[in-house]
N, C-alpha and C positions, 0 to 999 in steps of 0.2 A: 054335163059331166056326171051328175049325180045318178041318173037313171042307169047308166052303164057301169057303175062302179062295182068291183067284186064285193062279195059279201064280207061283212065283218065277222071274224072268227073269235076275236078276243078283244075285250075292252079293259083299260086300266081301272084301278080302283078309284072311288070318288075322291080319295085324299091323296092321289098320286103326286100332285104338285106340292104337297106338304111332306109326304113320307119318303119320297125318292131323293137320292142325292142330287139328281139334276134339278128337281124342284127347289131343294134347299139352296143350291148354287144360284138359281135365278132369284130367289127371295133376297139373298145377300148382295148380289152383284148387279142384277138387272131387274129390279122389282117391277118395272113397267111392262115386262114381258111375261109375267106369271100368268099361266093359263093359255098362253099362245106360243106354241113351240116355233112356229114360223117366224114370229117376231124375235124370239131368242136367237134363232139361227141367223137371221138377218143382222142383228147386232153383232154377233160373233164374227161375221165376215166383213161387215162394213167398218167395224172398229176393232181390228184384230189386236192392236196394241193393248187396249183395255181388256179384251177378252182373255188374252194369254197371261197378262199380269194377274187377272182375277183367278185364273186356273192355278197359277203358282201359289197365290195366297190361300185359296180354298183347300188345297191339298197339303199345305204347310211345307212346301219344298224349301230347300235351304242351300246357301252358298257361304263359303268362309268369309266373303266380303259383305254379307248381309243381303237383304232383299233388293232385287233389281228395280230400277225406275223406268227402264225401257225394255219392251219385249221385241219390238220390230223396228229396225233401222234401215235406211238406204245405204248405198255404198259409201256415203260420206259420214255416216254415223248419226245422221239426223233422224228423229222419229218419223215414221211413215205409217200411213193407214193401209196401203195396198201395194207396197213396192214391187218391182218386177221380180218374177220367180227366180231369175238368174242373179240378181244383184242384192237380194235381201240379206241382211245380217240379223240373226236371231239372238236376243239377249246379249248384246255386245258387252264384253268385259267380264261376263259371268264365268266363274269357275265352279265346278261341282264334280260329283262322281255318281254314276248310275248305281253301282253296287252298294254304295253307302245308303242310298235311299231304299234299296230292297231290304237291307238287313237291319234297319233301325226299328222295325216293329210295326209302326203305323197302326197303332191301336191294339196290337196283340200283346198278350202276356208272354214272358220269356219261355214259359213251359207249354205254350200253345203249339199244337201241330201246325207245321207250315208246309210240309211235303208228305204226300201219301202216294206211294208208287207200287204198281204191280207190273208183272211181266210174265211172259211165257217161259223165260229162261231160269228164273229163280224165285224164291219166296218173297212175299211182300216186304217192303221197307218203308219206314216212316221216320220223320225227323221233326223235332221241335225247333223253335226259333233259335234257342240257345245252341242246340246241336248243329244247326246249319252254320251259325256264326263260327263255332269252334272249328268245323271242318273247312270252312273257307279260309280261316286264319292259318290252319296247318298247310293247306294247299298253296296259299299265297307265299308262305315262308319257303316251301319247297321250290316254287317257281323262282323266287328271288335268289335262292341258293344257286340255281342253275343259270343265273344271269339275265332272267327275263325282266324287262322294265318297260317304261313308256314307249309306245310305238312298235314294239316287237310283235310279230304275228304268231299266235298259237292256233294250230289247226287240230280239230277234233274229229276223228273217225269213230264217233261214239253214238250209241242209241239214246233214247229218251228215258234216262235213268237219273237218280239223284247225283251220282258222281259227275255227270255232265254239267248239271246245274252248279255244283260246287266249283268245278274247274272254270266254268264261264265267269262266275262271280269273282273268283280269285284273280283271273286274268284281268277283268275289268277294274278290280280294286287297285291294280298296279299301273293302270293306264295303258296296258298292252291291248292288242287288238285280236278279237276272237273270230274264228270262222269254222263252221261245222259242216260236215257231210254225213248223211246217214250211212251206216255200214252196208246197206244194200246197194249203194252206189258202186259201180264197177271202177276198175283202175283208171280207165280213160276219163270217165266223168270227173273223178276226183282230181286227177292231174291237170285236166283242162282248167279247173277252177283254181287250185292252189299254186300252180306254177306262175300264175299272174301276181300273187301276193308274196311269194318267197317266204314261207313260214320258217321260224327258228326252231319251233318245237312241234312235235306230232304226238297226240294222245290217241290211242287206238285200243279196240277190243280184239280178242282172239276169234270171236264169233258170237252167234246168238241162236235162239230157237224161234222159228216162224212157222205157224201152222202145224205145230207139233214136230217139226223136223229140225235137227241141229244143222246150222249153216256155219262152216268153218271159213274164216276170212284171213287166215295166216298168209296165204299166197298173195292175196290182194295187198295186204299191208306191206309185205316185202317189196312188191312191185312199186307201190307208192313211194316208199322210202328211197328206192333206187332212182326214181324219177325226179326227186326233189333234193338236189344237192345242198340247198340252203338249210335243211333240217340238221340241227346239231344234237338234239336230244329226242329220244322216243320213250314215251311212257306207256306201259302195257297195263290195261285193266283186264284181269282174268275174269271174263263174264261167262263165257261158255264153260270154261274150266278154271275154277278159282285158283288152281295150283299152277296154271300156265306160266312158263318162263321162256324168254327169248334172249339170245345173245345181244349184247350191246343195247340193252334196254333197261329202263328203270321201272320197277314195279310201282303200282299205284300206292300201296302201303308205304313204300319207301319215300315216295314223293310227299305224301301227306303224314309223315311221321310227327309224333307229338312234339310240340315246340312251346317255348316260353315267350315267343314273339307275340306282341299284341297285334290285333287286327287293325290295320291302318288303311287309309284310302288316299290315293294320289288325286289331288284336286286338279282337274284338267279343264281346258277351255270348253265352252258350251258345245262347239262343233268338233271336238276331238274324237277321232274314230273309236267307236265302241265295238262294232263288228262289221264284217263284210258278208253280204248275202249275194246270191247269184240269180240272174235270169235263167230261163230254161236252156238257152243256148242251142236251140234246135237247128239253126242255120249258121252257126259259127261259134266262136268261143263265148261262153256265158259272160254276161256283163258283170264285173265285180262291183257291186253297189255298196258304197260306204255309208253307214249310218252313224250319227254322232250321239254321244252320251246325253246331251241336253235335249235334242230333238225327240229322241225316243222316250226320254223321261216324261216330258210334258205332254206328248201325244198319247202315251199309254195311260197315264193317270186320267186324262180326259176320257178316253175311249172306255177303259175298264170301270172307272168310277162313276161317270155321268151316264154313259149309254148302256153299259151292261149292269149298272147299279150294284157293283161288287164292293164289299167292304169286310171288316172283321166279322168272323162267323161264317163267311161263305167258303165253299169248297168248289174251286173252279177247275173244270176239265175241258180240254179240247183235244181230240185225237189228232196227233201229229207225229211225224218223225223229225229228227234234227235237221233234215234237209229242206224243210218247208218253213216259211216265215211264221206260220202259226205257232211253231215251237217258241220263237222269240216273243210272240204275243202272250202265250200261255205263261211263260216264266216271269213275266212282269206282274203277275197276280199279287205278289206280296207288296208291290208299290202302294196298293190301296188296302192292305191288311188281309187279303184273301189267301187262304191256303190253296196250293195247287195239287191236282191229282194227275199223276203221270202214268202212262201205260205204254209198254213196249211189246209189240206182238201183232199178230194178225187179227184185225177187228172182226173178221168173219169166222174165227175158229173158237170153239168147235162148230159154231153156227153164228148167225147174225144177231143172236141175243147176247153175245159176249159183252159188249159195251154197256148194254142196259143192265146186265147183271153186275157189272163193275159199279155203275152208278148207284145201284141198290146197296151193295156192300160198303161203299165208301161215303154214302150220304151226300152225293154230289148235289150242289144247289144250282150250278150253271153247267149245262151239258152241251158241249160244242162238238160238231162233227161236220162232214162234208155233205153237200146236197146229194151227190150220187149215193152216199151211204143211206140217207133217209129214203131215197127212192127205191133202193134195193130192198130195204126193210118192207116198204109198202108193197113192192112186187111179190115179195116172199109171203105176204099175208100175215106178217108178224103183228101180234097184239101185246106189246111189252107190258102194258099195265095189268094184264091178266096173270102175268108170271112173276112180276117184280114189284117191289114197293118203291115207287118213284115219287113219293110224296114230298121229298125234300127239294125236288127240282122246281125252281121258279122261273128259270130262263133256259131256253134251248136256242143254240146258235147254229146257223147253217151258212157255209161258204164253199168256195172252190168251183162253183158253177151256179147259174141261176136255179132256184128251186121253183118248179112248176106249181100251179095251184093245187094239183092233186097231192103233192107232197105236204102242203100246208094242211089240207083237210085230213090227211092220214094222221098227222101229228095230233090234231085235236080230237080225232075220233078214236085212235088206237093207243096213244101214249097218255095224254092227260089234257083236259080242257083248261087247266089252271095256269100253266106257265105261259109267259110271253115268248112266242116264236120270233126270233130275230134273224131274218135273212140279210146277210151283209156282204159287201163286195169292196175290195181294195186291191192290194197287191204287194209283192216283194219290194217294189220300187219305193213304197212309202211305209212299209212294214206296219200297216194298219188298214182299217176300212175307211173309205171316205163317204160311202152311203151305207146306211144300216137302220137302226131303230132307236127308240128312246122309251123309257118306262112310262111316259105320260101319253103315249100315242096308241091308237088301236091297231090291230093286225088285220089286214085284208088279204084274202087268198091271192097268192102270186105276186104280191107287191112288196117292195122294200119301203120301209116306213118313212124315211127321211134322209136328207143330206146331213151328215154328221156336223156337229158344231165345229166351227173353224175351218170347214172344208167348202170352198166356194165352187161347187160342182155345177156345171151347166151342160146343156146339149147344144151343139153347134151344127148347123147345116153345112153343106160343102163350101159355102162362101164365107164361113166363119161368122155367121149371124146366129145369136141365141134363138132357140125355138122352145116353145112350151107346148106340151100335149102331143108332140110328135117325135118320132125317132130321130136322133142325131148322134154325132160323135161325142163321147164323154170327154169333157175337158175340165181342167181345174184352172180357174182364171185369176187366182190369187195364191200367194205362197202358203205352204203348210210347213210347220217346223220339222216334220219327219221326212220331208223331201230329202233325197240323198245329199250328203256333203259333197259327193261327186263319185266318179268311178276311180278305182285304184289305178294309178299309173297314168291317168288321163290329165296330165299336168296343165294343159291349156283349156280343158273343158270341152273340147270339140266333140268328143264321143258322147258326152253327156247331153250337149245341146242337140246333136243329131238324133238322139234316142227319143226325145220328148218335145222339143221346142221348134222344130223346123216346119212341120206340116201347117200349123197355125203360128206364125212367128211370135215368139215370146209367151205363148200359152201352152201349158202342159196338155198334150193329147195322149190319152191312155190306151186307145185302141179298142174300146168297147162301144157297142151301140147302147144308148140309153134313152129312155123317155122320161122326162121330168114333168109331172103334172102340176097344175096350179097350186095345189095344196102341199107341194114338196115331196109327195110320194114318188117313187121311181120304179121303173122296170128295166132291167138289163136283159138284152136279147142276143148276146153273143159277141164274138170278136168282129170288129168292123172290117178286118181284112179277110174274112171268110163268109161274107154275106151271100145269101141266095137272092139274086135279083132276076126274076123270071117275068119277062114281058112287062116290066115296070112295077111289079109287086115285089117289094123288098122285104126280106124276112131274115131274122137272126137265127143262127143255127140252133140255139137253145130251144126255141119253140118247136123246131123240126124234131129234135131228139126227144122232146117230151112226148110227142105223139108216137114216134116209131118205137121207143123203148117201153111204152105202155102196152104194146102188143105181146100177148103171151107167147113165149117161145123165142123172143129176141133178147139176147144177153147184152149186146152192145152194138153201136152203129156209128158210121162216119159218112158224112155227105159232102160232096164236092160239086160245085157248079163251074162248068167249063164254058165261059162266055164265048160268043163268036164276034167277029169284027163288025158285023152288020147290026149288032145290038138287038137281035131277036132273042128267042128263048134260050139258045145255047143248049148244052147237054147237062142234065142233072144225073149224077151217079150216086147211088146209095150202096154202101158196103155194110153187110150185116153179118154179125157173129151170132150163131145160135146158142140158146141156153143149153145146159148140160142135158143130154138125153133127147135133144131135138135136132132137126136138120132144117136148113133153109131150102124148103121145097116150094112147089107152086102154091100150095095151100097157104103157107106162111107169107109168101110174097103177095098173094092176093089180099090177105088180111091187112098187111102193112099198107099197100096202095089204097085200099078201101078206106082205111082210117085217115090217111093223109088227105084224100079227096074230101072226106066229110068234115074233118076237124080243121084243116088249113085251107087249101084251095086246089082246084084241078091243076093249076099251073105248077104246083109243087109235088105232083106225082112224079117220081123219078123215071127217067127214060130207061134206065137199067138198074137192076138189083143184083149185086155181085156177092157171092158167098166168100167169106174170109174166116180164117181161124181165130183172128183176134183184131182188135182195133189198136193201132199204135198210140202210145201215150208217153208224155214226158215223165221224168222221175217224180214230179209232183202231181201226176194224174191227169194232165190236160191232153185233150185229143190233138193229134198232129194234122189238122185240116190243111193248113197252108203247105207244109212239106209234101203231103200226098198230092195236092193240086200241082205243085211244081214238078213232081215226078211224072204225072200224067201229061204234062205239057212239054216234056222233053228234057227237063233238067237232069243232069247226072245225079243218081241217088246219093252219091257221096257228097255232092255239093248241096243237095236239097235238105239233108238232115244229118246232123252229127250223131253217129251211133252211140256215142258216150252220153248223149242227152236222153236216150230212150230207156224206159223201164225194161223193155224187152228188145234188144238190138235186132232180133229176127222178125219182129212184128211187121216190119215193112216189106218183107220178102214177097208176100202175096201181092202187094200193090205194084212192086217192081215187075213181077211176072205178068200181071194184068196189063201194065203199060206196054211191055214188050209185045204182048199178044195183039195189041191194038195197032202196032207198027209205029 
């Protein structure tokens, strides 16, 4: 294995096991594992009861009833080391509140900055810990006046701004349930999600600025209100126009009026709903995924504190909208004492240097973005370090898609050789990453550094047997505390079981291809339901895209493999969208096919290359490979994909037309 390993691009400091929070955790709670991350990981998954109790202790979590004695129990309440995913009870009998843990300070002074926010729409905003507490208290009092209490759903059509954080924490402090959609979501997308949870309150903006252009959302909000009869109160945040007023609405300032009421927190059971997130819903209604106060709390302190090594003095940034689970991950930063940096706007406006400039202005110490963003910067030939002072950054996060080796090298050549680059992968389903990195491990080009602590990730072959060093289905074979409490309205759990536990009975199947090496490093190679299997050579789509989109002139691409019943090569179709100022001509097609033949294999040269204006993506940016494949094999387009789940509802038109032309 050693001779074929990718090159090491970064190594931890010699004292990483002493200076990092993960190392300090190991010294305190598992001293026999110090110096050996694999041993620490193995302890965390073989003895989860001890590991999660240690996590509770290390981060000083609290409950009105004192510290828990059991972290993991089976259905009867007995302590268990590996209970079934569907029957496990986490921290039985424990009551707590997520918002209380956010606002208690966690090592920060009351006058320390906790929120730094910039946007295209208005001037920068910052808040100290005291100011955040005050605003949350005022908002909670306003919600309480309107009758919002435990279990009520509060729906937010709001951008990534401080008011959204305030409203979320106020909602959580009352034991009410939060759910957000980004304002760029269309009416259908929003109604498909919120009609399932029947919110009592709607918080909305009048519009926003994106890419320098004002976007008015008044009509969309009116349509959403009309489609949700459960909504009793609507609160307007005048964001595009601070003076905006609507009939039958409450202004943000009125909701958050000065109050003498003290900030209090409803102590709720460990698995009490905190928020509802949603799957992409490309082929039906999005799954309403319920996450609990306690599961998110213990998972996020572990991920942020031990793996990202965040703590007081850090400034944590991850580019996200409120429609992506990374927003929920970002706003947990204060759980470990880190200030959060929020940004609302187009990350490519006025150019791809915008977020690097933000990191410079705000002294970001952990800079998180998507893998496609890093690859776009590389393709553009950006050299951020030559234009910006990025010396404060000590960690760079990448998610949303596998980051190819070229992306790793670009970061260390053009951004900075000093930060640790952490390529991570997880999902909305668990609201975290289950494979990622650790501050005590080296960074190798194209590899994910480790399985996260407490996450028993394995690769299964099609017979359900674990495999090492070869590609398999990504499965989680033991419970995680941030696995969903359930799906909203799925009272008997049947929809939840069908989503994750039927393919390999009782084992969570995530739907990705993964290779887990002997040393615990991982490579994810795309969705397992969109595999390219040509003549027995199986390839994940991420590897394919890394080659195609490295070709100059290619802006985006989508590949579909149409298998035949005889099991031979089938037909491989490649759809290509050209970069601005370029066209998909024979010269570009030749360049793409030549690169695929050289870098992948002759079997993966497409049978046809089709010009398209754009690649269809979900609202969270994922390519719609499976819906396109279904359309090409005869499924009615309205059944293959929900228009409300698409970032651009017209992006499928060219594929539908191509399918018709094929007969």
